[in-house]
C-alpha positions as CSV (number, residue, x, y, z in Angstrom):
1,M,50.5,-24.6,20.7
2,A,46.5,-25.4,20.9
3,R,46.5,-22.1,23.8
4,N,48.1,-20.1,20.9
5,L,45.5,-21.4,18.5
6,S,42.5,-20.9,20.9
7,C,43.9,-17.4,21.5
8,R,43.9,-16.4,18.1
9,V,40.7,-17.6,16.9
10,R,39.0,-15.9,20.5
11,D,40.5,-12.4,19.2
12,D,39.9,-12.7,15.6
13,R,37.4,-10.2,14.7
14,Q,37.6,-9.7,10.8
15,G,34.3,-10.8,9.0
16,G,32.4,-10.0,12.4
17,A,31.6,-7.0,11.1
18,L,29.9,-8.4,8.1
19,I,28.0,-10.9,9.7
20,E,26.2,-8.5,11.9
21,F,25.8,-6.4,8.7
22,A,24.0,-9.4,7.0
23,L,22.1,-10.0,9.8
24,A,21.0,-6.3,10.7
25,A,20.6,-5.2,6.8
26,P,17.2,-6.9,6.5
27,L,15.5,-5.3,9.6
28,V,17.1,-1.6,9.0
29,L,15.7,-2.0,5.0
30,A,12.3,-3.0,6.3
31,M,12.0,-0.4,8.9
32,L,13.2,2.2,6.4
33,I,10.6,0.8,3.8
34,G,7.7,1.1,6.5
35,I,8.5,4.6,7.7
36,L,7.9,5.6,3.8
37,Q,4.9,3.1,3.5
38,V,3.5,5.2,6.2
39,G,4.6,8.5,4.9
40,G,2.7,7.8,1.4
41,H,-0.6,6.8,3.5
42,V,-0.5,9.9,5.7
43,Q,0.2,12.4,2.4
44,N,-3.0,10.3,0.4
45,S,-5.0,10.5,3.2
46,S,-4.2,14.5,3.7
47,A,-4.7,14.8,-0.3
48,L,-8.0,13.0,0.1
49,K,-9.1,15.6,2.5
50,S,-8.2,18.1,0.6
51,V,-9.4,17.2,-2.9
52,A,-12.7,16.7,-1.2
53,S,-12.8,19.9,0.2
54,D,-11.7,21.4,-3.1
55,A,-14.5,19.4,-4.7
56,A,-16.9,20.4,-2.8
57,R,-16.7,24.1,-2.9
58,S,-16.2,23.7,-6.8
59,I,-19.5,22.0,-6.7
60,A,-21.3,24.0,-4.8
61,I,-20.3,27.1,-6.7
62,D,-21.4,25.8,-10.3
63,Y,-24.4,24.1,-8.6
64,Q,-25.3,27.9,-7.5
65,K,-25.4,29.0,-10.9
66,S,-27.4,26.7,-12.6
67,L,-29.3,24.1,-10.6
68,T,-28.4,21.4,-13.1
69,L,-25.5,19.3,-12.0
70,T,-26.3,16.0,-11.7
71,N,-24.5,12.9,-9.1
72,L,-22.3,12.1,-12.1
73,Q,-21.2,15.3,-13.0
74,M,-20.4,15.8,-9.3
75,E,-18.3,13.0,-9.2
76,E,-16.6,13.7,-12.8
77,R,-15.6,16.8,-11.6
78,A,-13.7,15.4,-8.1
79,F,-12.4,12.8,-9.9
80,A,-10.8,15.5,-12.3
81,I,-9.6,17.4,-9.5
82,A,-7.9,14.4,-7.8
83,V,-6.0,13.3,-10.6
84,S,-4.7,16.8,-11.5
85,S,-2.0,18.7,-10.0
86,P,-0.8,19.1,-7.4
87,Y,-2.8,15.8,-5.9
88,M,-1.7,13.9,-8.9
89,L,-4.0,10.4,-7.5
90,L,-3.7,7.5,-9.6
91,D,-7.2,7.2,-11.5
92,E,-6.8,3.3,-11.6
93,R,-6.9,3.5,-7.5
94,L,-9.7,6.3,-7.0
95,D,-13.1,5.6,-6.8
96,V,-15.5,8.9,-6.1
97,T,-19.0,8.6,-5.2
98,I,-21.9,11.2,-4.8
99,T,-24.8,10.0,-2.9
100,D,-28.1,11.8,-1.6
101,Q,-28.7,12.4,1.6
102,P,-31.6,13.2,4.0
103,T,-30.9,17.3,4.2
104,R,-30.6,18.9,8.1
105,I,-30.8,22.4,6.4
106,T,-34.3,24.0,5.8
107,G,-33.7,25.0,2.1
108,A,-30.4,23.2,1.1
109,I,-29.8,19.9,-0.6
110,E,-27.3,17.5,1.1
111,K,-25.0,15.3,-0.9
112,K,-22.3,13.0,0.7
113,L,-18.8,12.8,-1.3
114,T,-16.7,9.4,-0.8
115,M,-13.3,9.3,-1.8
116,T,-11.7,6.0,-2.0
117,Y,-8.1,5.5,-2.6
118,V,-5.8,2.1,-2.7
119,R,-2.1,2.9,-2.1
120,P,0.4,0.4,-3.4
121,S,2.3,-1.0,-0.9
122,F,6.3,-1.0,-1.0
123,L,6.0,-3.9,1.7
124,G,4.4,-6.6,-0.3
125,F,7.9,-8.8,-0.2
126,I,6.9,-9.1,3.6
127,G,3.0,-9.7,3.6
128,I,2.2,-5.9,3.7
129,D,-0.8,-5.6,1.4
130,D,-1.9,-2.2,-0.2
131,S,-4.0,0.4,1.9
132,T,-7.0,1.9,2.0
133,S,-8.3,5.4,2.8
134,T,-12.0,6.3,2.6
135,Y,-12.7,9.8,3.4
136,S,-16.4,11.1,3.1
137,R,-18.0,14.9,4.2
138,P,-21.1,16.7,3.2
139,I,-21.7,19.0,0.5
140,F,-24.4,21.3,1.0
141,L,-26.1,23.3,-2.1
142,T,-28.7,25.7,-2.3
143,A,-32.3,24.9,-3.9
144,T,-32.8,28.2,-5.7
145,P,-29.9,29.9,-8.3
146,T,-28.1,32.7,-7.3
147,G,-29.8,35.9,-7.8
148,A,-33.4,34.3,-7.8
C-alpha cells in the first residue's frame, strides 16, 4: 500500500504546469514589457533626431528671409514641430533650448539646438525609472538676408 501511494505521488503531474507557469510568467511578462520599453526609447531617440533636423531646416529658412528670429522664437518653432504630427511628443516631458555658440564658419551665425525628452517607464514596478533622451545639433544661419 505504501509503495502504491509513493508511485501515485511520484507519477502525479496534475497541477505541475500551473506551478511552472506561476513561476515563469512574471519573468516573461517583465521581459516583454522591457522589450516595449527599449523599443519606445529607440523610437523617441529617433524622433528627437528627426525633430531637430526638421526644426533646424525650418529655422534656417525663416532666418534667411528676415534675420529677426530670436532664440525664444526658434525654441518655440522646434517645440511646435516636436509636439505635432508625426512626432507627437508629450509637451510636459519635452525641453528645447537654443544657445549661441562661437561660430566655426566665417560669415555664419552658429546656434546649438538641444532637445531633451523624458520617456515614461512601463517598468516602474520593478524599479526602472523614466528614461531621458537628449540630442544636440548645430544650426548654421546666414548673417545676410537672401537677395542682399
